[in-house]
Structures are given as structure tokens and as C-alpha cells.
C-alpha positions as CSV (number, residue, x, y, z in Angstrom):
1,M,104.0,131.6,90.7
2,L,105.6,128.2,90.3
3,K,107.4,127.4,87.1
4,Q,106.1,124.7,84.8
5,R,108.6,121.9,84.2
6,R,108.6,119.5,81.3
7,F,109.2,115.8,81.4
8,I,109.3,113.2,78.7
9,I,108.0,109.9,79.8
10,S,109.1,107.0,77.6
11,Y,107.5,103.6,78.0
12,I,106.5,100.4,76.2
13,L,102.7,99.6,75.9
14,N,101.6,96.4,74.2
15,N,105.2,95.9,72.9
16,Q,105.2,99.3,71.2
17,P,107.7,102.0,72.4
18,Q,106.0,105.3,73.0
19,S,106.5,108.6,74.8
20,I,104.4,111.5,76.1
21,D,105.4,115.1,77.0
22,V,104.1,116.2,80.4
23,E,104.1,119.7,82.0
24,T,103.8,120.0,85.7
25,E,104.9,122.3,88.6
26,A,106.5,119.3,90.3
27,E,110.2,119.1,90.5
28,A,110.1,115.3,89.8
29,I,107.7,112.6,88.7
30,S,107.6,109.2,90.3
31,E,107.1,106.0,88.3
32,E,103.6,105.7,89.8
33,E,102.7,109.2,88.7
34,A,104.2,108.5,85.3
35,R,101.9,105.5,85.0
36,D,98.9,107.7,85.9
37,Y,99.9,110.1,83.1
38,I,100.3,107.3,80.6
39,T,96.9,105.7,81.4
40,E,95.2,109.1,81.2
41,S,96.8,109.9,77.9
42,H,95.5,106.7,76.4
43,G,92.1,106.9,78.0
44,I,92.7,103.7,80.0
45,E,90.7,103.6,83.2
46,E,92.7,100.8,84.9
47,K,96.5,100.6,85.1
48,P,97.4,97.7,82.8
49,A,100.4,95.5,83.6
50,N,101.5,95.8,80.0
51,I,103.1,99.2,80.5
52,T,106.8,98.5,81.0
53,D,110.2,100.1,80.8
54,I,109.0,103.5,82.1
55,Q,111.7,106.2,81.9
56,I,111.3,109.8,83.0
57,I,113.5,112.5,81.6
58,G,113.4,116.1,83.0
59,V,113.5,118.7,80.3
60,Y,113.7,122.0,82.1
61,H,116.2,124.7,81.1
62,P,115.7,128.0,82.9
63,N,117.3,130.0,80.1
64,N,115.2,128.3,77.4
65,P,112.3,126.2,78.6
66,D,111.4,125.1,75.0
67,V,114.7,123.2,74.5
68,R,114.1,119.5,73.9
69,P,116.7,116.8,74.5
70,G,118.6,115.4,71.5
71,H,122.0,114.9,70.2
72,Y,121.3,117.1,67.1
73,Q,121.0,120.3,69.1
74,Q,123.8,122.8,69.4
75,P,124.3,124.5,72.8
76,E,122.6,127.9,73.0
77,G,124.0,130.9,74.7
78,N,122.2,132.9,77.4
79,K,119.3,134.9,76.1
């Protein structure tokens, strides 16, 4: 069984910064795949050119897969 990996995709759509959380078995997501996830999450059938500044952040921690990135979190020990 492959492990699910989480990614946060940040982007700008219609001059509004947004982000989505994606879970997949893939080890990485390309910018084109990220654009597909974005259009799907907004119910857009065609890929609009007004999606810009796409950034993909992997959020997979084998000891604690629910950890989210952020400067406010303290490091956790092994479970």
C-alpha cells in the first residue's frame, strides 16, 4: 500500500491569493498537475490564464503525517 502524501498548493486566482490541500500517492506534483487540482477545486472546466504564482509545498512527515507547516509549531519528538 502506497502512503498518501500531502501537498499545499498556493496560487493567485483573479488577483486573490488562495491555497488548497491535496493528498496523493505521488512523491511530487508538477505545476501542470497543480493547475489541474486548482481548476478542479474551483469547478472550472478550462484552465484559465489568470492562475498565477503557483507554489507547491510537500507536507509529508513519516512520524506524524498530520503536521502542517508553520513557524508557530514546536518540533515534535518521535511517537
